[in-house]
FIVEX-807192 format. One record per residue: x, y, z of N, C-alpha, C, O in turn; chain; residue number from 1; residue in three letters. Coordinates in pm, whole numbers, plus 32768, in hexadecimal, padded with zeros to 4 digits. Layout:
N
<n.x: X; n.y: Y; n.z: Z; ca.x: X; ca.y: Y; ca.z: Z; c.x: X; c.y: Y; c.z: Z; o.x: X; o.y: Y; o.z: Z; unit: A; pos: NUM; code: ALA> $
...
// end
This chain:
85
<n.x: 31DF; n.y: BA57; n.z: E1D5; ca.x: 3223; ca.y: BA8D; ca.z: E242; c.x: 32A9; c.y: B9F8; c.z: E248; o.x: 32A3; o.y: B97D; o.z: E245; unit: A; pos: 1; code: MET> $
<n.x: 331D; n.y: BA66; n.z: E252; ca.x: 33A4; ca.y: B9F8; ca.z: E260; c.x: 33B9; c.y: B9CE; c.z: E2E8; o.x: 33D2; o.y: BA1F; o.z: E341; unit: A; pos: 2; code: ALA> $
<n.x: 33AD; n.y: B93A; n.z: E300; ca.x: 33FB; ca.y: B936; ca.z: E382; c.x: 3449; c.y: B94E; c.z: E3C7; o.x: 34A0; o.y: B8FE; o.z: E3A5; unit: A; pos: 3; code: GLU> $
<n.x: 3471; n.y: B987; n.z: E419; ca.x: 34FC; ca.y: B967; ca.z: E453; c.x: 3511; c.y: B903; c.z: E50E; o.x: 34C9; o.y: B8E6; o.z: E56E; unit: A; pos: 4; code: GLU> $
<n.x: 357E; n.y: B8F7; n.z: E4EB; ca.x: 35C4; ca.y: B8A7; ca.z: E565; c.x: 3638; c.y: B8D8; c.z: E59C; o.x: 36A6; o.y: B8E1; o.z: E566; unit: A; pos: 5; code: ARG> $
<n.x: 3611; n.y: B901; n.z: E629; ca.x: 3699; ca.y: B929; ca.z: E66A; c.x: 3710; c.y: B8EB; c.z: E681; o.x: 3718; o.y: B87E; o.z: E6BA; unit: A; pos: 6; code: GLU> $
<n.x: 3771; n.y: B92D; n.z: E657; ca.x: 381C; ca.y: B8E9; ca.z: E642; c.x: 384B; c.y: B927; c.z: E67C; o.x: 38AD; o.y: B943; o.z: E638; unit: A; pos: 7; code: VAL> $
<n.x: 3857; n.y: B977; n.z: E705; ca.x: 38B3; ca.y: B9C7; ca.z: E772; c.x: 38A4; c.y: BA4D; c.z: E798; o.x: 386D; o.y: BAAB; o.z: E75F; unit: A; pos: 8; code: GLY> $
<n.x: 38E4; n.y: BA44; n.z: E80D; ca.x: 38E1; ca.y: BAB6; ca.z: E82E; c.x: 394F; c.y: BB22; c.z: E843; o.x: 39AD; o.y: BAFA; o.z: E887; unit: A; pos: 9; code: THR> $
<n.x: 3957; n.y: BBAF; n.z: E813; ca.x: 39AF; ca.y: BC06; ca.z: E840; c.x: 3A08; c.y: BC26; c.z: E8B2; o.x: 39CD; o.y: BC63; o.z: E90B; unit: A; pos: 10; code: VAL> $
<n.x: 3A66; n.y: BC13; n.z: E8C3; ca.x: 3AA5; ca.y: BC12; ca.z: E930; c.x: 3B10; c.y: BC6F; c.z: E94F; o.x: 3B4D; o.y: BC7A; o.z: E9B9; unit: A; pos: 11; code: THR> $
<n.x: 3B22; n.y: BCBD; n.z: E8CF; ca.x: 3B83; ca.y: BD39; ca.z: E8DE; c.x: 3B7A; c.y: BD81; c.z: E864; o.x: 3B5A; o.y: BD44; o.z: E7FE; unit: A; pos: 12; code: HIS> $
<n.x: 3B90; n.y: BDF3; n.z: E860; ca.x: 3B9C; ca.y: BE1A; ca.z: E7E4; c.x: 3BF9; c.y: BE99; c.z: E7CC; o.x: 3BEF; o.y: BF02; o.z: E80C; unit: A; pos: 13; code: TYR> $
<n.x: 3C5A; n.y: BE7D; n.z: E761; ca.x: 3CC7; ca.y: BEEC; ca.z: E764; c.x: 3C9D; c.y: BF5C; c.z: E72A; o.x: 3C73; o.y: BF43; o.z: E6B9; unit: A; pos: 14; code: TYR> $
<n.x: 3C95; n.y: BFD6; n.z: E748; ca.x: 3C4F; ca.y: C068; ca.z: E71E; c.x: 3CB4; c.y: C05E; c.z: E68C; o.x: 3C9F; o.y: C028; o.z: E61F; unit: A; pos: 15; code: THR> $
<n.x: 3D2A; n.y: C0AC; n.z: E6C2; ca.x: 3D93; ca.y: C0C3; ca.z: E66C; c.x: 3DB5; c.y: C07B; c.z: E5F4; o.x: 3DF4; o.y: C0AC; o.z: E595; unit: A; pos: 16; code: ASN> $
<n.x: 3D88; n.y: C003; n.z: E5FC; ca.x: 3D8C; ca.y: BF95; ca.z: E584; c.x: 3CEB; c.y: BF7E; c.z: E53E; o.x: 3CC6; o.y: BF52; o.z: E4D1; unit: A; pos: 17; code: ILE> $
<n.x: 3CBC; n.y: BFA2; n.z: E58F; ca.x: 3C1C; ca.y: BF43; ca.z: E546; c.x: 3C00; c.y: BEBD; c.z: E560; o.x: 3BAD; o.y: BE88; o.z: E516; unit: A; pos: 18; code: GLY> $
<n.x: 3C3B; n.y: BE6F; n.z: E5C8; ca.x: 3C2D; ca.y: BDE2; ca.z: E5B1; c.x: 3BEC; c.y: BDD3; c.z: E63C; o.x: 3BF2; o.y: BE1D; o.z: E69E; unit: A; pos: 19; code: VAL> $
<n.x: 3BAC; n.y: BD5F; n.z: E62A; ca.x: 3B69; ca.y: BD51; ca.z: E6A5; c.x: 3B7D; c.y: BCA3; c.z: E6BB; o.x: 3B72; o.y: BC55; o.z: E65D; unit: A; pos: 20; code: ALA> $
<n.x: 3B97; n.y: BC82; n.z: E72D; ca.x: 3BB4; ca.y: BBE8; ca.z: E73E; c.x: 3B3E; c.y: BB91; c.z: E760; o.x: 3AEE; o.y: BBA5; o.z: E7BB; unit: A; pos: 21; code: VAL> $
<n.x: 3B3E; n.y: BB43; n.z: E71E; ca.x: 3AB0; ca.y: BADC; ca.z: E747; c.x: 3ADB; c.y: BA67; c.z: E75B; o.x: 3B2B; o.y: BA2C; o.z: E712; unit: A; pos: 22; code: ILE> $
<n.x: 3AA7; n.y: BA3C; n.z: E7C3; ca.x: 3AAB; ca.y: B9A1; ca.z: E802; c.x: 3A32; c.y: B975; c.z: E7E4; o.x: 39CA; o.y: B9A7; o.z: E80F; unit: A; pos: 23; code: GLU> $
<n.x: 3A3C; n.y: B8FE; n.z: E786; ca.x: 39F0; ca.y: B8BA; ca.z: E740; c.x: 39AC; c.y: B849; c.z: E789; o.x: 39F3; o.y: B80B; o.z: E7D9; unit: A; pos: 24; code: LEU> $
<n.x: 3928; n.y: B822; n.z: E77B; ca.x: 38E9; ca.y: B7C3; ca.z: E7C3; c.x: 38A6; c.y: B736; c.z: E755; o.x: 3869; o.y: B6CC; o.z: E760; unit: A; pos: 25; code: THR> $
<n.x: 38EB; n.y: B79B; n.z: E6DF; ca.x: 38B3; ca.y: B71D; ca.z: E66D; c.x: 3925; c.y: B75B; c.z: E5F7; o.x: 3964; o.y: B7C4; o.z: E605; unit: A; pos: 26; code: ASP> $
<n.x: 3930; n.y: B6FC; n.z: E57B; ca.x: 398D; ca.y: B728; ca.z: E529; c.x: 3958; c.y: B7B6; c.z: E4C4; o.x: 38E4; o.y: B7D7; o.z: E4AE; unit: A; pos: 27; code: THR> $
<n.x: 39BC; n.y: B7EB; n.z: E49E; ca.x: 39B7; ca.y: B84C; ca.z: E445; c.x: 3A43; c.y: B85E; c.z: E3FB; o.x: 3AB2; o.y: B84D; o.z: E42D; unit: A; pos: 28; code: LEU> $
<n.x: 3A21; n.y: B888; n.z: E367; ca.x: 3A47; ca.y: B87C; ca.z: E2F1; c.x: 3A6D; c.y: B8F5; c.z: E2A8; o.x: 3A21; o.y: B954; o.z: E2BA; unit: A; pos: 29; code: LYS> $
<n.x: 3AD7; n.y: B90B; n.z: E256; ca.x: 3AFE; ca.y: B947; ca.z: E22C; c.x: 3A66; c.y: B977; c.z: E18A; o.x: 3A58; o.y: B91B; o.z: E13B; unit: A; pos: 30; code: VAL> $
<n.x: 3A16; n.y: B9ED; n.z: E172; ca.x: 39B2; ca.y: B9FA; ca.z: E10B; c.x: 3934; c.y: B9E7; c.z: E15A; o.x: 38C9; o.y: BA01; o.z: E123; unit: A; pos: 31; code: GLY> $
<n.x: 3935; n.y: B9BB; n.z: E1DA; ca.x: 389B; ca.y: B9B6; ca.z: E207; c.x: 3891; c.y: BA3B; c.z: E243; o.x: 38E9; o.y: BA85; o.z: E26F; unit: A; pos: 32; code: ASP> $
<n.x: 3806; n.y: BA4B; n.z: E239; ca.x: 37AE; ca.y: BAD3; ca.z: E24B; c.x: 37A3; c.y: BABD; c.z: E2D8; o.x: 3778; o.y: BA4F; o.z: E2FC; unit: A; pos: 33; code: LYS> $
<n.x: 37CC; n.y: BB31; n.z: E34A; ca.x: 37A6; ca.y: BB24; ca.z: E3BD; c.x: 375A; c.y: BBBB; c.z: E3E3; o.x: 3763; o.y: BC27; o.z: E3A8; unit: A; pos: 34; code: ILE> $
<n.x: 3715; n.y: BB9A; n.z: E452; ca.x: 36A7; ca.y: BC07; ca.z: E47E; c.x: 370C; c.y: BC1C; c.z: E511; o.x: 373B; o.y: BBBB; o.z: E54D; unit: A; pos: 35; code: HIS> $
<n.x: 3720; n.y: BC9B; n.z: E538; ca.x: 376C; ca.y: BCB3; ca.z: E5C9; c.x: 36FF; c.y: BD09; c.z: E61A; o.x: 36DC; o.y: BD74; o.z: E5E9; unit: A; pos: 36; code: ILE> $
<n.x: 36D0; n.y: BCE4; n.z: E682; ca.x: 365B; ca.y: BD24; ca.z: E6AE; c.x: 3672; c.y: BD4E; c.z: E73E; o.x: 36AF; o.y: BCFA; o.z: E77F; unit: A; pos: 37; code: LYS> $
<n.x: 364F; n.y: BDC2; n.z: E781; ca.x: 3668; ca.y: BDC8; ca.z: E7F7; c.x: 3621; c.y: BE3B; c.z: E84B; o.x: 35AE; o.y: BE56; o.z: E828; unit: A; pos: 38; code: GLY> $
<n.x: 364B; n.y: BE74; n.z: E89D; ca.x: 3620; ca.y: BEF6; ca.z: E8E9; c.x: 360A; c.y: BF49; c.z: E859; o.x: 3598; o.y: BF54; o.z: E82B; unit: A; pos: 39; code: ALA> $
<n.x: 3671; n.y: BF7C; n.z: E81D; ca.x: 3671; ca.y: BFE1; ca.z: E7CB; c.x: 367E; c.y: BFC1; c.z: E74E; o.x: 365D; o.y: C014; o.z: E6F9; unit: A; pos: 40; code: THR> $
<n.x: 36B2; n.y: BF3C; n.z: E726; ca.x: 36C3; ca.y: BF1B; ca.z: E6BE; c.x: 367A; c.y: BEB7; c.z: E682; o.x: 3653; o.y: BE53; o.z: E6BF; unit: A; pos: 41; code: SER> $
<n.x: 365D; n.y: BED6; n.z: E5DA; ca.x: 3614; ca.y: BE8A; ca.z: E5B0; c.x: 363D; c.y: BE90; c.z: E514; o.x: 3609; o.y: BEEE; o.z: E4D9; unit: A; pos: 42; code: ASP> $
<n.x: 368D; n.y: BE3F; n.z: E4C9; ca.x: 369D; ca.y: BE83; ca.z: E44C; c.x: 36E5; c.y: BDB4; c.z: E3F4; o.x: 3704; o.y: BD4C; o.z: E42C; unit: A; pos: 43; code: PHE> $
<n.x: 36E0; n.y: BDD2; n.z: E38A; ca.x: 371F; ca.y: BD52; ca.z: E353; c.x: 376A; c.y: BD6C; c.z: E315; o.x: 3781; o.y: BDDF; o.z: E2F0; unit: A; pos: 44; code: THR> $
<n.x: 37C6; n.y: BCD3; n.z: E2E7; ca.x: 3862; ca.y: BCF8; ca.z: E2A3; c.x: 3859; c.y: BC81; c.z: E286; o.x: 3818; o.y: BC2F; o.z: E2C6; unit: A; pos: 45; code: GLN> $
<n.x: 38AC; n.y: BC64; n.z: E206; ca.x: 38E2; ca.y: BBEE; ca.z: E1E5; c.x: 3961; c.y: BBF3; c.z: E228; o.x: 3991; o.y: BC58; o.z: E25B; unit: A; pos: 46; code: LYS> $
<n.x: 39A0; n.y: BB6B; n.z: E227; ca.x: 3A1E; ca.y: BB48; ca.z: E26E; c.x: 3A9C; c.y: BB68; c.z: E20B; o.x: 3ABC; o.y: BAF9; o.z: E1E3; unit: A; pos: 47; code: VAL> $
<n.x: 3ADA; n.y: BBAD; n.z: E1E1; ca.x: 3B55; ca.y: BBB3; ca.z: E180; c.x: 3BCB; c.y: BB33; c.z: E1B2; o.x: 3BED; o.y: BAD0; o.z: E172; unit: A; pos: 48; code: ASP> $
<n.x: 3BF3; n.y: BB5C; n.z: E22C; ca.x: 3C5A; ca.y: BB03; ca.z: E26C; c.x: 3C4C; c.y: BB1B; c.z: E317; o.x: 3C20; o.y: BB79; o.z: E359; unit: A; pos: 49; code: SER> $
<n.x: 3C7D; n.y: BAB1; n.z: E336; ca.x: 3C99; ca.y: BAC6; ca.z: E3BD; c.x: 3D0D; c.y: BA76; c.z: E3F5; o.x: 3D1A; o.y: BA0C; o.z: E3B8; unit: A; pos: 50; code: MET> $
<n.x: 3D63; n.y: BA88; n.z: E453; ca.x: 3DD2; ca.y: BA66; ca.z: E4B9; c.x: 3DD2; c.y: B9FB; c.z: E519; o.x: 3D5B; o.y: B9F5; o.z: E538; unit: A; pos: 51; code: GLN> $
<n.x: 3E07; n.y: B9AD; n.z: E554; ca.x: 3E3E; ca.y: B969; ca.z: E5CA; c.x: 3EDA; c.y: B97D; c.z: E5DA; o.x: 3F3C; o.y: B95C; o.z: E598; unit: A; pos: 52; code: ILE> $
<n.x: 3EBF; n.y: B9CF; n.z: E669; ca.x: 3F52; ca.y: B9C5; ca.z: E671; c.x: 3FBB; c.y: BA0B; c.z: E607; o.x: 4026; o.y: B9DC; o.z: E5E3; unit: A; pos: 53; code: GLU> $
<n.x: 3F74; n.y: BA9D; n.z: E5D9; ca.x: 3FA2; ca.y: BAD3; ca.z: E565; c.x: 3FB1; c.y: BA82; c.z: E4D4; o.x: 3FD7; o.y: BABD; o.z: E46F; unit: A; pos: 54; code: HIS> $
<n.x: 3F8E; n.y: B9ED; n.z: E4D3; ca.x: 3F99; ca.y: B9D0; ca.z: E464; c.x: 3F19; c.y: B9B3; c.z: E40D; o.x: 3EBA; o.y: B979; o.z: E442; unit: A; pos: 55; code: LYS> $
<n.x: 3F14; n.y: B9D5; n.z: E394; ca.x: 3E71; ca.y: B9DB; ca.z: E362; c.x: 3E51; c.y: B935; c.z: E346; o.x: 3EA9; o.y: B8E0; o.z: E345; unit: A; pos: 56; code: ASN> $
<n.x: 3DFF; n.y: B927; n.z: E339; ca.x: 3DB6; ca.y: B8BC; ca.z: E34C; c.x: 3D43; c.y: B8A7; c.z: E2E7; o.x: 3D3A; o.y: B914; o.z: E2AF; unit: A; pos: 57; code: VAL> $
<n.x: 3CEB; n.y: B858; n.z: E2B6; ca.x: 3C89; ca.y: B832; ca.z: E25C; c.x: 3C03; c.y: B811; c.z: E2B7; o.x: 3B91; o.y: B837; o.z: E29B; unit: A; pos: 58; code: LYS> $
<n.x: 3C1E; n.y: B7D3; n.z: E310; ca.x: 3BB0; ca.y: B782; ca.z: E372; c.x: 3BCA; c.y: B7A7; c.z: E404; o.x: 3C40; o.y: B7C6; o.z: E40E; unit: A; pos: 59; code: GLU> $
<n.x: 3B8B; n.y: B7B1; n.z: E479; ca.x: 3B9B; ca.y: B7AD; ca.z: E4F6; c.x: 3B57; c.y: B737; c.z: E516; o.x: 3B1E; o.y: B704; o.z: E4B5; unit: A; pos: 60; code: ALA> $
<n.x: 3B49; n.y: B6E7; n.z: E5A2; ca.x: 3AF3; ca.y: B6B6; ca.z: E5FA; c.x: 3AB9; c.y: B6F1; c.z: E672; o.x: 3ADE; o.y: B75C; o.z: E6A2; unit: A; pos: 61; code: LYS> $
<n.x: 3A57; n.y: B6A4; n.z: E6A3; ca.x: 3A1B; ca.y: B6B5; ca.z: E6F9; c.x: 3A90; c.y: B6E0; c.z: E775; o.x: 3AF9; o.y: B6AF; o.z: E74C; unit: A; pos: 62; code: LYS> $
<n.x: 3AA4; n.y: B716; n.z: E7DA; ca.x: 3AF9; ca.y: B73D; ca.z: E854; c.x: 3B87; c.y: B77E; c.z: E812; o.x: 3BE2; o.y: B7AB; o.z: E857; unit: A; pos: 63; code: GLY> $
<n.x: 3B88; n.y: B77B; n.z: E77E; ca.x: 3BF6; ca.y: B7D7; ca.z: E78B; c.x: 3BF1; c.y: B86D; c.z: E773; o.x: 3B84; o.y: B88A; o.z: E742; unit: A; pos: 64; code: GLU> $
<n.x: 3C48; n.y: B8E1; n.z: E787; ca.x: 3C32; ca.y: B97E; ca.z: E799; c.x: 3C6B; c.y: B9A4; c.z: E6F6; o.x: 3CCE; o.y: B973; o.z: E6BF; unit: A; pos: 65; code: SER> $
<n.x: 3C1B; n.y: B9FA; n.z: E6C9; ca.x: 3C4B; ca.y: BA08; ca.z: E63A; c.x: 3C5F; c.y: BACF; c.z: E653; o.x: 3C3A; o.y: BB15; o.z: E6B2; unit: A; pos: 66; code: ILE> $
<n.x: 3CA4; n.y: BAF5; n.z: E5D5; ca.x: 3CB6; ca.y: BB8B; ca.z: E5D5; c.x: 3C7F; c.y: BBA4; c.z: E543; o.x: 3C9B; o.y: BB63; o.z: E4DE; unit: A; pos: 67; code: GLY> $
<n.x: 3C1F; n.y: BC21; n.z: E552; ca.x: 3BDF; ca.y: BC25; ca.z: E4E8; c.x: 3BA8; c.y: BCBA; c.z: E4CC; o.x: 3B59; o.y: BCF4; o.z: E517; unit: A; pos: 68; code: LEU> $
<n.x: 3BE6; n.y: BCF9; n.z: E440; ca.x: 3BF3; ca.y: BD64; ca.z: E43D; c.x: 3B44; c.y: BD76; c.z: E3FC; o.x: 3B19; o.y: BD31; o.z: E39F; unit: A; pos: 69; code: LYS> $
<n.x: 3AFF; n.y: BDD4; n.z: E43B; ca.x: 3A67; ca.y: BDF0; ca.z: E45A; c.x: 3A8B; c.y: BE87; c.z: E448; o.x: 3AE8; o.y: BEC6; o.z: E47A; unit: A; pos: 70; code: VAL> $
<n.x: 3A2F; n.y: BEAD; n.z: E3F9; ca.x: 39DE; ca.y: BF27; ca.z: E39C; c.x: 39AF; c.y: BFA9; c.z: E3FC; o.x: 39C2; o.y: C01C; o.z: E3D6; unit: A; pos: 71; code: LYS> $
<n.x: 396B; n.y: BF88; n.z: E485; ca.x: 393B; ca.y: BFC7; ca.z: E4DB; c.x: 3973; c.y: BFBA; c.z: E561; o.x: 39B7; o.y: BF5D; o.z: E58A; unit: A; pos: 72; code: GLU> $
<n.x: 3950; n.y: C021; n.z: E59F; ca.x: 3988; ca.y: C008; ca.z: E643; c.x: 391E; c.y: BF7F; c.z: E669; o.x: 38A5; o.y: BF7B; o.z: E654; unit: A; pos: 73; code: HIS> $
<n.x: 3975; n.y: BF12; n.z: E6A7; ca.x: 3959; ca.y: BECD; ca.z: E72C; c.x: 394F; c.y: BEB3; c.z: E7C1; o.x: 39BC; o.y: BEB4; o.z: E7F9; unit: A; pos: 74; code: VAL> $
<n.x: 3914; n.y: BEA7; n.z: E7EC; ca.x: 3931; ca.y: BE7E; ca.z: E868; c.x: 392C; c.y: BE03; c.z: E8C6; o.x: 38E6; o.y: BDA5; o.z: E89C; unit: A; pos: 75; code: ARG> $
<n.x: 395B; n.y: BDF7; n.z: E920; ca.x: 3997; ca.y: BD61; ca.z: E987; c.x: 38D6; c.y: BD36; c.z: E97E; o.x: 3884; o.y: BD92; o.z: E97E; unit: A; pos: 76; code: GLU> $
<n.x: 38B6; n.y: BCCD; n.z: E978; ca.x: 3851; ca.y: BC80; ca.z: E997; c.x: 37E6; c.y: BC98; c.z: E922; o.x: 376E; o.y: BC82; o.z: E935; unit: A; pos: 77; code: HIS> $
<n.x: 381E; n.y: BCC9; n.z: E8A2; ca.x: 37B8; ca.y: BCD7; ca.z: E846; c.x: 37AC; c.y: BC41; c.z: E819; o.x: 37F3; o.y: BBEF; o.z: E854; unit: A; pos: 78; code: ASP> $
<n.x: 3751; n.y: BC12; n.z: E7AE; ca.x: 3740; ca.y: BBA5; ca.z: E7A9; c.x: 3761; c.y: BB84; c.z: E712; o.x: 3742; o.y: BBDA; o.z: E6BF; unit: A; pos: 79; code: LYS> $
<n.x: 37A6; n.y: BAFE; n.z: E6E2; ca.x: 37EE; ca.y: BB11; ca.z: E655; c.x: 3764; c.y: BAA5; c.z: E602; o.x: 374A; o.y: BA33; o.z: E627; unit: A; pos: 80; code: VAL> $
<n.x: 372E; n.y: BADC; n.z: E5AB; ca.x: 36C2; ca.y: BA53; ca.z: E556; c.x: 371A; c.y: BA33; c.z: E4D1; o.x: 377D; o.y: BA68; o.z: E49F; unit: A; pos: 81; code: PHE> $
<n.x: 36DB; n.y: B9DE; n.z: E4B7; ca.x: 3708; ca.y: B997; ca.z: E401; c.x: 3668; c.y: B9AD; c.z: E3D6; o.x: 3600; o.y: B97A; o.z: E401; unit: A; pos: 82; code: VAL> $
<n.x: 367F; n.y: BA00; n.z: E37E; ca.x: 361F; ca.y: BA28; ca.z: E31D; c.x: 35F3; c.y: B997; c.z: E29D; o.x: 3641; o.y: B97F; o.z: E241; unit: A; pos: 83; code: VAL> $
<n.x: 3575; n.y: B94B; n.z: E2B0; ca.x: 3587; ca.y: B8F1; ca.z: E250; c.x: 351F; c.y: B8E5; c.z: E211; o.x: 34B8; o.y: B8B0; o.z: E23A; unit: A; pos: 84; code: GLU> $
<n.x: 353B; n.y: B92C; n.z: E17B; ca.x: 34C0; ca.y: B94D; ca.z: E13F; c.x: 34AB; c.y: B8F8; c.z: E0FA; o.x: 3443; o.y: B8F8; o.z: E0B7; unit: A; pos: 85; code: GLU> $
// end
């Protein structure tokens, strides 16, 4: 069973572009596998790219807000976990 560690919370979702804004409580890197879970969301995906203030970054740290393209609809307050296999 893979370990999961919480790394943030969805604070906004842009439906038209499929991008979630995630406020981080821990470090997240491009290449990480994440699990997004909420009342109606429950899926995993790989972090292909993420942005801070419209600039691509490879890594984001606690306290930063990132924009992340997600493959399914998410909602505010959904929790984001990194899957450590």
